[in-house]
Every structure is written in structure tokens, then in C-alpha cells.
ChimeraX commands (.cxc) that place a marker at each C-alpha (Angstrom):
marker #1 position 114.62,-22.63,238.04 radius 0.5
marker #1 position 115.38,-22.58,241.67 radius 0.5
marker #1 position 114.47,-24.80,244.88 radius 0.5
marker #1 position 112.69,-23.09,247.25 radius 0.5
marker #1 position 114.80,-23.24,250.78 radius 0.5
marker #1 position 112.15,-25.38,252.78 radius 0.5
marker #1 position 111.95,-28.13,249.86 radius 0.5
marker #1 position 115.77,-27.50,249.34 radius 0.5
marker #1 position 115.95,-28.60,253.17 radius 0.5
marker #1 position 113.77,-31.60,253.32 radius 0.5
marker #1 position 115.85,-32.90,249.75 radius 0.5
marker #1 position 119.29,-32.76,251.75 radius 0.5
marker #1 position 117.23,-33.89,255.16 radius 0.5
marker #1 position 116.82,-37.08,253.39 radius 0.5
marker #1 position 119.75,-37.68,251.93 radius 0.5
marker #1 position 121.10,-38.08,255.12 radius 0.5
marker #1 position 118.68,-40.45,256.01 radius 0.5
marker #1 position 119.86,-42.24,252.42 radius 0.5
marker #1 position 123.52,-42.15,253.88 radius 0.5
marker #1 position 122.83,-43.74,257.24 radius 0.5
marker #1 position 120.25,-46.34,255.13 radius 0.5
marker #1 position 123.29,-47.10,252.76 radius 0.5
marker #1 position 125.69,-47.67,256.24 radius 0.5
marker #1 position 123.34,-50.13,257.89 radius 0.5
marker #1 position 122.69,-51.88,254.39 radius 0.5
marker #1 position 126.43,-52.10,253.92 radius 0.5
marker #1 position 126.45,-53.84,257.43 radius 0.5
marker #1 position 124.28,-56.20,256.73 radius 0.5
marker #1 position 125.59,-57.17,253.18 radius 0.5
marker #1 position 122.21,-55.60,251.88 radius 0.5
marker #1 position 123.35,-54.24,248.72 radius 0.5
marker #1 position 120.39,-54.20,246.96 radius 0.5
marker #1 position 119.03,-51.11,249.03 radius 0.5
marker #1 position 122.39,-49.13,248.28 radius 0.5
marker #1 position 122.23,-49.74,244.98 radius 0.5
marker #1 position 118.09,-48.64,245.17 radius 0.5
marker #1 position 119.33,-45.54,246.95 radius 0.5
marker #1 position 122.17,-44.83,244.77 radius 0.5
marker #1 position 120.15,-45.51,241.57 radius 0.5
marker #1 position 117.38,-42.84,243.05 radius 0.5
marker #1 position 119.92,-40.15,243.87 radius 0.5
marker #1 position 121.94,-40.52,240.13 radius 0.5
marker #1 position 118.33,-39.74,239.01 radius 0.5
marker #1 position 117.78,-36.73,241.03 radius 0.5
marker #1 position 121.01,-35.45,242.30 radius 0.5
marker #1 position 121.29,-33.35,239.31 radius 0.5
marker #1 position 117.55,-31.96,239.31 radius 0.5
marker #1 position 118.52,-30.43,243.01 radius 0.5
marker #1 position 121.84,-28.65,240.74 radius 0.5
marker #1 position 123.85,-31.18,242.40 radius 0.5
marker #1 position 125.70,-32.89,239.52 radius 0.5
marker #1 position 128.51,-34.24,242.09 radius 0.5
marker #1 position 125.99,-35.88,244.31 radius 0.5
marker #1 position 124.61,-37.73,240.43 radius 0.5
marker #1 position 128.19,-38.98,240.46 radius 0.5
marker #1 position 128.36,-39.92,244.24 radius 0.5
marker #1 position 124.58,-41.66,243.51 radius 0.5
marker #1 position 126.09,-43.66,239.85 radius 0.5
marker #1 position 129.02,-45.00,241.84 radius 0.5
marker #1 position 127.50,-46.26,245.06 radius 0.5
marker #1 position 124.83,-47.67,242.46 radius 0.5
marker #1 position 127.21,-49.74,240.29 radius 0.5
marker #1 position 129.44,-50.60,243.14 radius 0.5
marker #1 position 126.40,-52.54,245.37 radius 0.5
marker #1 position 125.21,-54.38,242.04 radius 0.5
marker #1 position 129.08,-55.59,242.02 radius 0.5
marker #1 position 129.44,-55.78,245.57 radius 0.5
marker #1 position 132.63,-53.75,245.19 radius 0.5
marker #1 position 133.87,-53.49,248.74 radius 0.5
marker #1 position 136.24,-51.01,247.85 radius 0.5
marker #1 position 134.27,-48.65,245.99 radius 0.5
marker #1 position 131.46,-48.83,248.45 radius 0.5
marker #1 position 133.42,-47.89,251.65 radius 0.5
marker #1 position 135.36,-44.71,249.30 radius 0.5
marker #1 position 131.25,-43.55,248.07 radius 0.5
marker #1 position 130.24,-43.16,250.72 radius 0.5
marker #1 position 132.77,-41.24,252.31 radius 0.5
marker #1 position 132.41,-38.82,249.58 radius 0.5
marker #1 position 128.31,-39.17,250.52 radius 0.5
marker #1 position 128.88,-38.21,253.56 radius 0.5
marker #1 position 131.67,-35.49,253.32 radius 0.5
marker #1 position 129.46,-33.70,250.41 radius 0.5
marker #1 position 126.56,-33.84,253.14 radius 0.5
marker #1 position 129.12,-31.71,255.66 radius 0.5
marker #1 position 129.28,-29.34,253.37 radius 0.5
marker #1 position 125.89,-28.22,252.54 radius 0.5
marker #1 position 124.55,-25.85,254.24 radius 0.5
marker link #1:1,2 radius 0.2
marker link #1:2,3 radius 0.2
marker link #1:3,4 radius 0.2
marker link #1:4,5 radius 0.2
marker link #1:5,6 radius 0.2
marker link #1:6,7 radius 0.2
marker link #1:7,8 radius 0.2
marker link #1:8,9 radius 0.2
marker link #1:9,10 radius 0.2
marker link #1:10,11 radius 0.2
marker link #1:11,12 radius 0.2
marker link #1:12,13 radius 0.2
marker link #1:13,14 radius 0.2
marker link #1:14,15 radius 0.2
marker link #1:15,16 radius 0.2
marker link #1:16,17 radius 0.2
marker link #1:17,18 radius 0.2
marker link #1:18,19 radius 0.2
marker link #1:19,20 radius 0.2
marker link #1:20,21 radius 0.2
marker link #1:21,22 radius 0.2
marker link #1:22,23 radius 0.2
marker link #1:23,24 radius 0.2
marker link #1:24,25 radius 0.2
marker link #1:25,26 radius 0.2
marker link #1:26,27 radius 0.2
marker link #1:27,28 radius 0.2
marker link #1:28,29 radius 0.2
marker link #1:29,30 radius 0.2
marker link #1:30,31 radius 0.2
marker link #1:31,32 radius 0.2
marker link #1:32,33 radius 0.2
marker link #1:33,34 radius 0.2
marker link #1:34,35 radius 0.2
marker link #1:35,36 radius 0.2
marker link #1:36,37 radius 0.2
marker link #1:37,38 radius 0.2
marker link #1:38,39 radius 0.2
marker link #1:39,40 radius 0.2
marker link #1:40,41 radius 0.2
marker link #1:41,42 radius 0.2
marker link #1:42,43 radius 0.2
marker link #1:43,44 radius 0.2
marker link #1:44,45 radius 0.2
marker link #1:45,46 radius 0.2
marker link #1:46,47 radius 0.2
marker link #1:47,48 radius 0.2
marker link #1:48,49 radius 0.2
marker link #1:49,50 radius 0.2
marker link #1:50,51 radius 0.2
marker link #1:51,52 radius 0.2
marker link #1:52,53 radius 0.2
marker link #1:53,54 radius 0.2
marker link #1:54,55 radius 0.2
marker link #1:55,56 radius 0.2
marker link #1:56,57 radius 0.2
marker link #1:57,58 radius 0.2
marker link #1:58,59 radius 0.2
marker link #1:59,60 radius 0.2
marker link #1:60,61 radius 0.2
marker link #1:61,62 radius 0.2
marker link #1:62,63 radius 0.2
marker link #1:63,64 radius 0.2
marker link #1:64,65 radius 0.2
marker link #1:65,66 radius 0.2
marker link #1:66,67 radius 0.2
marker link #1:67,68 radius 0.2
marker link #1:68,69 radius 0.2
marker link #1:69,70 radius 0.2
marker link #1:70,71 radius 0.2
marker link #1:71,72 radius 0.2
marker link #1:72,73 radius 0.2
marker link #1:73,74 radius 0.2
marker link #1:74,75 radius 0.2
marker link #1:75,76 radius 0.2
marker link #1:76,77 radius 0.2
marker link #1:77,78 radius 0.2
marker link #1:78,79 radius 0.2
marker link #1:79,80 radius 0.2
marker link #1:80,81 radius 0.2
marker link #1:81,82 radius 0.2
marker link #1:82,83 radius 0.2
marker link #1:83,84 radius 0.2
marker link #1:84,85 radius 0.2
marker link #1:85,86 radius 0.2
marker link #1:86,87 radius 0.2
view
């Protein structure tokens, strides 16, 4: 089943806000917020046809749980790149 364009557009807008929230949370060492967002993305990325986004979400969630700054920074770069290649 294909997701209508307006719903997909809102989904991607929400992910852009998630990225901004993650960046602000990282700057404030609020790892729980990143973990929560990563968990949500992990769960809904594949539902919307983006299994690679689910993987990014899983990486964010785990890195936030363990306060792994290197992986968090890398995963946020991947998340940002993923968003730039979406329409």
C-alpha cells in the first residue's frame, strides 16, 4: 500500500523536527530525548517504507542509552543526510 503524498510530506517534516530536537538534546546532554526519538523512528521508519531510517533510529536509541557520543554524532549525520536525499 502506498502512502498518500500529503501524509508522507508530514511524516518527513516531523522527521526534520526530530533531527533538530536530537541536535538540541545532544547539546544539552539530554540522552533520554534522543533515545525516545530514536525508538519512535526505529518503529515507524519501515512502516512508511524507509527501512534504512529504522536502522538509523535503532542506532540513535542504542547510542543514547549508552551515552556513546561518537555513534550519536555519526548517526545524526546519517539522519541529516538521509533527510537531504528525500523529496
